[in-house]
C-alpha positions in Angstrom: -5.6 -6.6 3.6 -8.7 -6.2 1.5 -8.3 -4.6 -1.9 -7.8 -0.9 -1.4 -10.4 1.7 -2.2 -9.1 4.1 -4.8 -10.2 7.7 -4.4 -10.6 8.4 -8.1 -10.8 12.1 -8.4 -8.0 12.7 -5.9 -5.9 10.0 -7.5 -6.2 11.7 -10.9 -5.3 15.1 -9.4 -2.4 13.8 -7.5 -0.7 11.9 -10.3 -1.3 14.8 -12.7 0.7 17.2 -10.6 2.5 15.4 -7.8 3.9 12.3 -9.5 5.1 13.4 -12.9 8.0 11.3 -14.2 10.2 14.4 -14.7 10.2 15.1 -11.0 10.9 11.7 -9.8 14.6 12.3 -9.0 14.4 16.0 -8.1 14.0 17.1 -4.5 11.2 19.4 -3.5 12.1 19.5 0.2 15.2 20.2 2.3 16.1 19.2 5.8 15.8 22.2 8.1 17.0 20.4 11.3 16.9 16.7 12.4 13.1 17.1 13.2 11.9 19.2 10.3 11.8 19.3 6.5 10.9 22.5 4.5 9.7 23.2 1.0 10.6 26.7 0.0 8.3 28.0 -2.7 9.3 31.6 -3.5 11.5 30.4 -6.4 9.7 27.1 -7.1 9.3 26.5 -10.8 7.7 23.1 -10.7 4.1 24.2 -10.0 1.4 23.3 -9.7 2.2 20.5 -7.3 0.0 18.6 -4.8 0.6 16.0 -2.1 -1.1 14.6 1.0 -0.1 13.6 4.5 -1.9 11.8 7.4 -2.0 12.6 11.1 -3.5 10.3 13.8 -4.5 10.3 17.4 -6.5 7.8 19.4 -9.9 9.0 18.2 -9.2 10.9 15.0 -7.2 10.6 11.9 -6.9 13.3 9.2 -5.5 13.3 5.7 -4.6 16.7 4.4 -4.7 17.0 0.6 -2.9 20.2 -0.3 -2.1 21.8 -3.6 0.0 24.9 -4.6 -1.0 26.2 -8.0 1.2 27.9 -10.5 0.8 31.3 -8.7 1.6 29.8 -5.3 -2.0 29.9 -4.2 -2.6 27.2 -1.5 -5.7 25.0 -1.3 -6.2 22.4 1.4 -8.8 19.7 1.7 -9.2 18.1 5.2 -10.5 14.5 5.2 -11.2 14.0 8.9 -12.0 10.5 10.1 -13.5 9.5 13.4 -12.7 5.8 13.5 -14.9 4.7 16.5 -18.1 6.2 15.1 -19.5 3.6 12.7 -22.3 4.9 10.5 -25.3 3.2 8.9 -25.0 2.1 5.3 -27.0 3.8 2.7 -29.5 1.8 0.6 -27.7 2.8 -2.6 -24.3 1.6 -1.4 -22.8 -1.8 -1.8 -22.7 -4.0 1.4 -18.9 -4.0 1.6 -19.1 -0.3 2.5 -19.8 -1.4 6.1 -16.1 -2.1 6.4 -15.3 1.5 5.7 -18.3 3.1 7.4 -16.3 5.6 9.5 -18.0 8.9 10.4 -15.8 11.2 8.3 -16.1 14.7 6.8 -14.1 16.5 4.1 -13.8 20.3 4.3 -12.2 22.6 1.8 -11.1 26.2 2.3 -14.6 27.5 1.7 -15.4 27.3 5.4 -12.8 29.6 7.0 -12.7 32.5 9.6 -12.0 36.0 8.4 -9.2 38.4 9.4 -10.3 42.0 9.1 -7.8 44.9 8.9 -9.4 48.3 8.5 -12.0 47.9 5.7 -10.2 44.9 4.1 -10.5 41.1 4.7 -7.0 39.7 4.7 -6.9 36.7 2.4 -3.7 34.7 3.1 -3.9 32.7 -0.2 -0.3 32.5 -1.3 2.2 30.3 0.5 6.0 31.0 0.9 7.0 27.7 2.5 5.7 24.5 4.1 7.2 22.7 7.0 6.6 19.1 8.2 7.7 18.1 11.7 4.9 15.8 12.9 2.8 18.8 12.5 2.2 20.6 9.1 2.8 24.4 9.0 1.9 26.5 6.0 3.7 29.9 6.0 1.6 32.3 4.0 2.9 35.4 2.2 2.4 38.6 4.1 -0.6 40.7 3.2 -0.7 44.4 4.3 1.9 43.7 7.0 0.2 40.6 8.4 1.7 37.2 8.1 -0.5 34.1 8.7 0.8 30.7 9.5 -1.6 27.7 9.6 -0.4 24.7 11.5 -2.3 21.4 11.5 -2.1 18.6 14.2 -4.5 16.1 15.7 -5.6 15.8 19.3 -3.8 12.7 20.6 -6.7 11.6 22.8 -9.9 13.3 21.6 -12.0 13.6 18.4 -10.7 16.7 16.7 -8.1 18.1 14.3 -6.6 21.5 15.0 -5.8 24.1 12.4 -4.0 26.7 14.4 -3.7 30.2 12.9 -0.9 32.4 14.0 -1.2 36.0 13.1 2.0 38.0 13.1 2.3 41.8 12.7 5.4 42.3 10.6 4.8 46.0 10.1 6.4 48.8 12.2 3.1 50.0 13.8 0.4 48.5 16.0 -2.5 47.0 14.2 -6.1 46.6 15.3 -7.4 43.4 13.8 -11.0 42.0 13.9 -12.0 38.4 13.5 -15.2 36.9 12.1 -15.5 33.3 13.5 -17.1 30.4 11.8 -19.4 27.9 13.5 -21.0 24.9 11.8 -22.6 21.7 13.3 -24.4 18.8 11.7 -25.7 15.7 13.4 -26.7 12.2 12.3 -27.6 8.9 13.9 -25.1 6.0 13.9 -24.6 2.7 15.6 -23.4 4.3 18.9 -26.0 7.1 19.0 -25.9 10.7 17.9 -22.9 11.8 16.0 -22.3 15.6 15.7 -19.7 17.1 13.3 -18.4 20.5 14.3 -16.3 23.1 12.5 -15.7 26.3 14.5 -13.0 28.9 15.2 -12.3 30.5 18.6 -10.7 33.9 17.9 -11.4 37.0 20.0 -13.6 39.6 18.4 -10.7 42.0 18.1 -7.1 42.5 19.2 -4.4 45.2 19.0 -1.2 43.6 17.8 2.1 45.3 18.5 4.9 45.2 15.9 6.5 41.7 15.6 4.0 40.2 18.1 1.7 37.3 17.5 -1.7 36.1 18.3 -2.9 32.5 17.8 -6.4 30.9 17.7 -7.7 27.5 16.7 -10.1 26.2 14.0 -11.5 22.9 15.1 -12.7 20.0 12.9 -14.2 17.6 15.3 -17.0 15.3 16.4 -18.9 14.5 19.5 -20.8 11.4 20.5 -24.1 11.8 22.4 -23.5 13.9 25.5 -19.9 14.9 24.7 -19.3 18.6 24.5 -17.3 20.5 21.9 -16.3 22.9 24.7 -13.8 20.2 25.7 -11.8 20.9 22.5 -8.6 22.7 23.6 -5.9 23.5 21.1 -3.3 24.4 23.7 -3.7 21.0 25.4 -3.7 19.3 22.0 -0.5 21.1 21.0 1.2 20.2 24.2 0.2 16.5 23.9 1.3 16.3 20.3 4.6 18.0 21.1 5.1 15.6 24.1 4.5 12.6 21.8 6.9 13.9 19.2 9.6 14.5 21.8 9.2 11.0 23.2 9.4 9.4 19.8 12.4 11.5 18.9 14.4 10.6 22.0 13.7 6.9 22.0 15.4 4.6 19.5 17.3 7.6 18.1 19.4 6.7 15.1 22.5 8.7 14.4 24.5 7.9 11.2 26.6 10.1 8.8 23.6 10.3 6.5 21.2 13.1 7.6 18.5 12.0 5.2 18.3 8.5 6.7 18.4 9.9 10.3 15.5 12.2 9.5 13.4 9.6 7.7 14.0 7.2 10.5 12.5 9.8 12.9 9.5 10.5 10.7 8.9 6.8 10.3 8.8 6.4 14.1 6.2 9.1 14.2 3.9 7.5 11.6 4.3 4.0 13.1 3.6 5.2 16.6 0.8 7.7 16.1 -1.5 5.3 14.3 -2.9 3.8 17.5 -6.6 3.9 18.1 -8.9 3.3 21.0 -11.2 0.4 20.3 -13.3 -2.4 21.8 -10.1 -4.4 21.8 -8.3 -1.8 23.7 -5.6 0.3 22.1 -4.7 -1.2 18.7 -2.4 -0.2 15.9 -4.1 0.2 12.5 -2.8 1.0 9.1 -4.8 4.2 8.4 -4.7 5.5 4.9 -8.3 6.5 4.8 -9.6 3.0 4.9 -8.2 1.0 7.9 -8.9 2.1 11.4 -9.7 0.3 14.8 -8.9 -2.9 13.0 -6.0 -5.3 13.0 -4.4 -7.5 10.3 -2.1 -10.6 10.4 0.4 -8.9 8.1 0.4 -5.2 9.1 0.1 -5.5 12.8 1.1 -9.1 13.7 4.0 -9.4 11.2 5.2 -5.8 10.4 4.6 -3.4 13.3 4.2 -5.7 16.3 7.8 -6.9 16.4 9.0 -3.3 16.1 7.4 -1.8 19.1 9.4 -3.5 21.8 12.6 -1.8 20.5 11.0 1.6 20.4 9.9 1.3 24.1 6.7 3.3 23.4 4.2 2.1 26.0 1.1 2.6 23.9 2.8 0.7 21.0 3.6 -2.3 23.2 0.0 -2.3 24.6 -1.4 -2.1 21.0 0.8 -4.9 19.9 -0.1 -7.2 22.8 -3.8 -6.5 22.2 -3.5 -7.5 18.6 -1.9 -10.9 19.5 -4.5 -11.3 22.2 -7.4 -10.9 19.7 -6.0 -13.5 17.4 -5.5 -15.8 20.4 -9.1 -15.4 21.3 -10.2 -16.4 17.8 -8.2 -19.6 17.2 -10.6 -21.8 15.2 -12.2 -24.7 17.1 -12.2 -26.8 13.9 -9.6 -27.3 11.2 -10.4 -24.1 9.3 -7.9 -21.2 8.9 -7.7 -18.3 11.3 -9.3 -15.0 10.3 -6.7 -12.7 8.7 -8.2 -9.5 10.1 -10.7 -8.0 12.6 -12.1 -4.8 11.2 -14.3 -1.9 12.4 -13.6 -2.0 16.1 -12.9 -5.7 15.9 -16.6 -6.4 15.0 -16.0 -8.1 11.6 -13.7 -11.0 11.3 -12.2 -11.5 7.8 -12.0 -15.2 7.2 -12.9 -15.8 3.6 -9.3 -16.3 2.5 -6.2 -18.1 3.8 -3.3 -15.8 3.0 -0.8 -17.8 4.9 -1.8 -15.9 8.0 -0.9 -18.7 10.4 2.7 -18.4 9.2 2.6 -14.6 9.7 1.3 -15.1 13.2 3.8 -17.8 14.1 6.7 -15.5 13.0 5.4 -12.1 14.2 4.2 -13.3 17.6 7.4 -15.3 18.4 9.7 -12.4 17.4 7.6 -9.9 19.4 7.7 -12.0 22.5 11.4 -12.7 22.4 12.0 -8.9 21.9 9.9 -8.0 24.9 11.6 -10.5 27.1 8.3 -11.0 29.0 7.8 -14.6 30.2 4.3 -13.6 31.4 3.2 -12.5 27.9 4.9 -15.5 26.3 3.1 -17.9 28.6 -0.2 -16.2 27.8 0.3 -16.1 24.0 2.0 -19.5 23.6 -1.2 -21.3 22.5 -1.5 -18.9 19.5 2.0 -19.7 18.4 1.5 -23.5 18.9 -1.7 -23.5 17.0 -0.2 -21.4 14.1 2.7 -23.8 13.8 0.6 -26.9 13.8 -1.8 -25.4 11.2 1.1 -24.6 8.9 2.6 -28.1 9.5 -0.6 -29.8 8.4 -1.0 -27.6 5.4 2.3 -28.8 3.8 2.1 -30.4 0.3 4.0 -33.5 -0.6 7.2 -31.5 -1.2 6.9 -30.0 2.3 5.9 -26.4 1.1 3.1 -24.8 3.1 -0.1 -24.4 1.1 -2.2 -21.2 1.2 -4.8 -19.7 -1.0 -2.9 -16.5 -1.4 -0.5 -14.2 0.3 -0.9 -10.7 1.7 -1.4 -9.5 -1.9 -4.8 -11.2 -1.7 -5.1 -12.3 -5.3 -3.9 -9.1 -7.0 -1.3 -11.3 -8.6 -1.0 -15.1 -8.9 0.5 -17.1 -6.0 -0.2 -20.7 -6.9 -1.1 -23.3 -4.3 2.0 -22.9 -2.2 4.0 -19.7 -2.2 7.5 -18.7 -1.0 6.1 -16.1 1.4 4.0 -18.5 3.5 6.8 -21.2 3.7 9.5 -18.6 4.6 7.4 -17.0 7.3 6.6 -20.4 8.7 10.4 -21.1 8.7 10.9 -17.9 10.7 8.1 -18.9 13.1 9.7 -22.2 13.7 13.1 -20.6 14.3 11.9 -18.1 16.9 9.2 -20.3 18.4 11.9 -23.0 19.2 13.7 -20.3 21.2 10.5 -19.4 23.1 9.8 -23.0 23.8 13.2 -23.4 25.4 12.6 -20.4 27.6 9.2 -21.7 28.7 10.6 -25.1 29.5 9.0 -26.9 26.6 12.0 -28.9 25.5 10.0 -31.3 23.4 8.5 -28.5 21.3 11.9 -26.8 21.1 13.5 -29.9 19.5 10.6 -30.6 17.3 10.5 -27.0 16.0 14.3 -27.0 15.4 14.0 -30.2 13.3 11.1 -28.8 11.4 13.1 -25.5 10.7 15.9 -27.5 9.2 13.5 -29.4 7.0 11.7 -26.2 6.0 14.9 -24.5 5.0 15.7 -27.4 2.8 12.2 -27.3 1.3 12.7 -23.6 0.5 15.8 -24.5 -1.4 14.5 -27.7 -3.1 10.9 -26.5 -3.9 11.4 -22.8 -4.6 15.0 -22.6 -5.7 15.2 -21.8 -9.4 17.1 -20.1 -12.2 15.1 -17.1 -13.4 16.4 -14.4 -15.8 19.7 -16.4 -15.6 20.0 -15.8 -11.9 20.1 -18.4 -9.1 17.2 -17.2 -7.0 13.7 -18.4 -6.2 10.5 -19.0 -8.1 7.6 -17.6 -6.1 5.4 -20.7 -6.7 5.8 -23.9 -8.7 4.5 -22.5 -12.0 6.1 -19.1 -11.6 8.6 -18.0 -14.3 9.0 -14.3 -13.5 11.0 -12.5 -10.8 8.9 -11.4 -7.9 9.3 -9.0 -5.0 8.9 -11.5 -2.2 12.0 -13.5 -3.2 13.7 -11.2 -0.6 12.0 -13.0 2.3 14.6 -15.8 2.7 17.3 -13.1 3.1 15.4 -11.5 6.0 15.4 -14.9 7.8 19.2 -15.2 7.3 19.0 -17.8 4.5 22.0 -17.1 2.3 21.9 -20.2 -0.1 20.9 -18.1 -3.1 22.1 -14.7 -1.7 24.0 -13.4 -4.8 21.4 -14.2 -7.4 18.6 -12.9 -5.2 20.4 -9.7 -4.5 21.1 -9.2 -8.2 17.4 -9.9 -9.0 16.1 -7.4 -6.4 18.6 -4.6 -6.9 19.3 -4.8 -10.6 16.4 -6.5 -12.4 13.5 -5.4 -10.2 14.8 -2.1 -8.9 13.2 1.2 -10.0 13.3 4.8 -8.7 10.5 3.8 -6.5 12.1 0.6 -5.2 11.3 -3.0 -6.0 8.6 -4.0 -8.5 6.1 -6.6 -7.6 6.9 -8.5 -10.7 9.3 -8.1 -13.6 7.0 -8.2 -16.6 8.5 -7.1 -19.9 5.0 -6.5 -21.3 4.3 -3.7 -18.7 6.2 -0.3 -19.0 8.1 0.5 -15.8 6.0 3.7 -15.2 2.9 1.6 -15.2 4.3 -1.3 -13.1 3.1 -2.1 -9.6 5.2 -1.5 -6.5 4.5 -1.9 -2.8 6.9 -0.3 -0.4 6.7 -3.2 2.0 8.7 -5.5 -0.3 11.3 -2.8 -0.9 11.7 -2.4 2.9 12.0 -6.2 3.4 14.5 -6.4 0.6 16.7 -3.7 2.1 16.5 -5.3 5.5 17.4 -8.7 4.1 20.3 -7.4 2.1 21.7 -5.7 5.3 21.2 -8.8 7.3 23.2 -11.1 4.9 26.1 -8.7 4.8 25.4 -6.8 1.6 25.5 -3.4 3.4 27.2 -1.5 0.6 24.8 -2.6 -2.1 21.8 -2.0 0.2 23.1 1.4 1.3 23.3 2.6 -2.3 19.7 1.7 -2.8 18.6 2.8 0.6 20.0 6.3 0.0 18.0 6.7 -3.2 14.8 5.3 -1.6 15.1 7.4 1.5 15.8 10.6 -0.4 12.7 10.1 -2.5 10.4 9.3 0.3 11.6 12.1 2.6 12.5 14.9 0.1 10.9 14.0 -3.2 7.4 14.5 -4.7 5.4 12.6 -2.1 6.6 12.9 1.5 7.5 12.3 4.4 6.9 8.6 5.0 7.1 5.3 3.3 4.0 4.6 1.3 1.7 1.6 0.7 1.6 1.1 -3.1 1.2 2.4 -6.6 -1.1 2.6 -8.4 -3.4 1.5 -5.7 -5.0 3.6 -2.9 -3.4 7.0 -3.8 0.0 6.1 -2.4 -1.3 6.5 1.1 1.1 6.6 4.1 0.1 3.3 5.8 1.7 3.2 9.2 3.1 -0.3 9.3 5.4 0.5 6.3 7.0 3.1 8.5 7.7 0.4 11.1 9.3 -1.7 8.4 11.6 1.2 7.5 12.9 1.3 11.1 13.4 -2.5 11.0 15.9 -2.1 8.2 18.2 -0.6 10.9 17.3 -2.6 14.0 17.3 -6.0 12.5 19.2 -5.4 9.2 22.0 -2.9 9.7 22.6 -3.8 13.4 21.5 -7.3 13.2 19.6 -7.2 16.5 18.2 -10.7 17.1 16.8 -12.0 20.4 18.2 -15.4 21.4 16.2 -15.7 24.6 14.5 -13.4 27.2 17.8 -12.2 28.6 20.2 -12.4 25.6 20.2 -10.5 22.3 22.7 -11.0 19.5 23.9 -7.9 17.6 25.7 -8.3 14.3 26.5 -4.9 12.9 27.3 -4.5 9.2 28.3 -0.9 8.5 28.6 0.4 4.9 32.1 1.3 4.0 31.2 5.0 3.8 30.1 5.1 7.4 32.5 5.8 10.2 30.0 5.4 13.0 26.4 4.4 13.9 24.7 5.1 17.2 21.3 3.8 18.3 20.3 5.6 21.5 17.7 4.2 23.9 16.9 1.0 22.0 14.9 -1.2 24.3 16.4 -4.7 24.6 14.6 -7.2 26.8 12.5 -4.2 28.0 15.5 -2.1 29.1 17.0 0.9 27.3 20.6 0.8 26.1 22.7 2.8 23.7 24.6 0.9 21.0 27.6 2.9 19.8 29.7 1.7 16.8 32.8 3.5 15.5 35.3 2.4 12.9 38.7 1.8 14.5 42.2 1.8 12.9 43.1 0.1 9.7 40.9 -2.6 8.2 37.3 -3.3 8.8 37.2 -3.0 12.5 34.7 -1.5 14.8 34.8 -0.2 18.4 31.5 -1.5 19.9 30.2 0.0 23.0 27.1 -0.7 25.0 25.9 2.0 27.4 23.3 1.4 30.0 22.1 4.1 32.4 25.0 6.3 31.4 27.6 3.7 32.2 29.7 1.8 29.5 29.0 -1.8 30.3 30.8 -3.2 27.2 33.7 -1.9 25.1 35.4 -4.2 22.6 36.9 -4.2 19.1 35.1 -6.4 16.6 35.3 -7.0 12.9 32.5 -5.5 10.8 29.9 -8.3 10.7 31.0 -10.0 13.9 28.5 -11.0 16.5 28.5 -9.7 20.1 25.8 -10.2 22.8 23.9 -8.1 25.2 22.8 -10.0 28.3 20.6 -9.0 31.2 20.6 -11.0 34.4 
């Protein structure tokens, strides 16, 4: 991706209160149930504290910045983004702003409806607790026998955010309550016509509320385009759609382990990965979000990270979005010898082609793995030219030693990568590995054999060219001149390469590990609290460790990471990076969290369209794991694993349509196969 835009004032506020070092290992939140986390504030002594969370639907995304001061007074800033509505640049703005020219509005608590009881305006300023469950609910302290709860959620299909106010009478007598609504509209011209921003509430003029009864009304933060009408905003419909989405995501690919924190973060990660899908000129597409990246697709976030995840989730819109991403890259294969664009931003209008980040390797790997996971011969036949072009481009970009040259990697110059880096060559190896299986399925035996031979040679190149002793560990140098441990040395592990397993694991989980996961680089000149980390590398490292059988080591770190991201000082999803971009909850990182379990812990790996290998590696502390309704070759099954008897044995069951179709005893780490005919 492009270098992230840092929101300076919010960044300063956030890290002053929400990311202090003394709170790093102390939980703010607790799990209420397997769908909800709660922060109880009545006895909270770590105030002030602030945080932010993003919600998305097809035509809206909103980032709530909320702060609770030392007296438990709540303030909320609503950054509401309308991704499809591209605005004109201002004359005093730099030209690059066109890539972030979303119609967006930020609203604080100054615009708010009034609740009137007798001759007093009820001000629900203090907050008792906050709940996150795919919606965000703020439970305000009662005032004069009235409790107000404000719940935020996006419309899943239209251009508005809902702030639903629930008024509860907790007194022993009926109360007559009056309301003063707000209504604000502002219009401007953009590329698609007239954009109108609307903020309005829709409460009745007055109600009589019996004891312990409730009344709810919406506050809308929305936009309309040309002839669209704000009268179409409907909070009851939006609530039902959001709840339906959350229920579907909960039920599909449901992880059950002895660790409730992991189970819950897995669920939340599914939400963030699946909600960030936007309507665009390319059709539905998955985009990172984070305030900067909407209706666009990238070769790393969408092709490599989230695309291969969606087939296992079985979420229809996710699969459509993934296919549309690969289709867009297919349509833009260069007609000359140049590299392929690494992104298509702003509704797919702008192709980003000024840098070769090793994107062809990302595409070869991500597209091949996605197609094998879907089990769709039709899609594979259609997208095969993209895979073939990507592999041939990587092949011709090899240097004399056989490593694949690229100008950078997905870090885009933030840190040195040399002329040929480990990431590009390893992803190319993964592309060869999975493309050879696809070639066999499509009857391309010549390509199958060719790619298999190249994969063998590339694995050897990874060893010969990148293998090195750094910090007295037998691991990898990231590029030829590199002398410091780097985060992406985890990539060979995710591909099943175990040659330097022990040294690499030690480098990742001892030398590079911090309370926020794996550092980008081990640099003794930079204090740990100032060092750079990107969650994507931590998530790859955990998956790689699980895949090569280091389940106990990985679980120890996974527990710490999951606890911090779900219950710590910035929740409830994996994040992008620090110090860049305000630690935003980019959506593809959540897909990578889920892949720790599908491809790492359970070792799910498609062999062909009908056959998938499963190689479970349970930590010794776990007596069971169940993955319910995981979609294999497009069909839902349940994988049930239970420890059995003495020794490291597991009873493995496969359940399809309520019937046990496989039941066998295996050793922990032993392969078994799921086949569909």
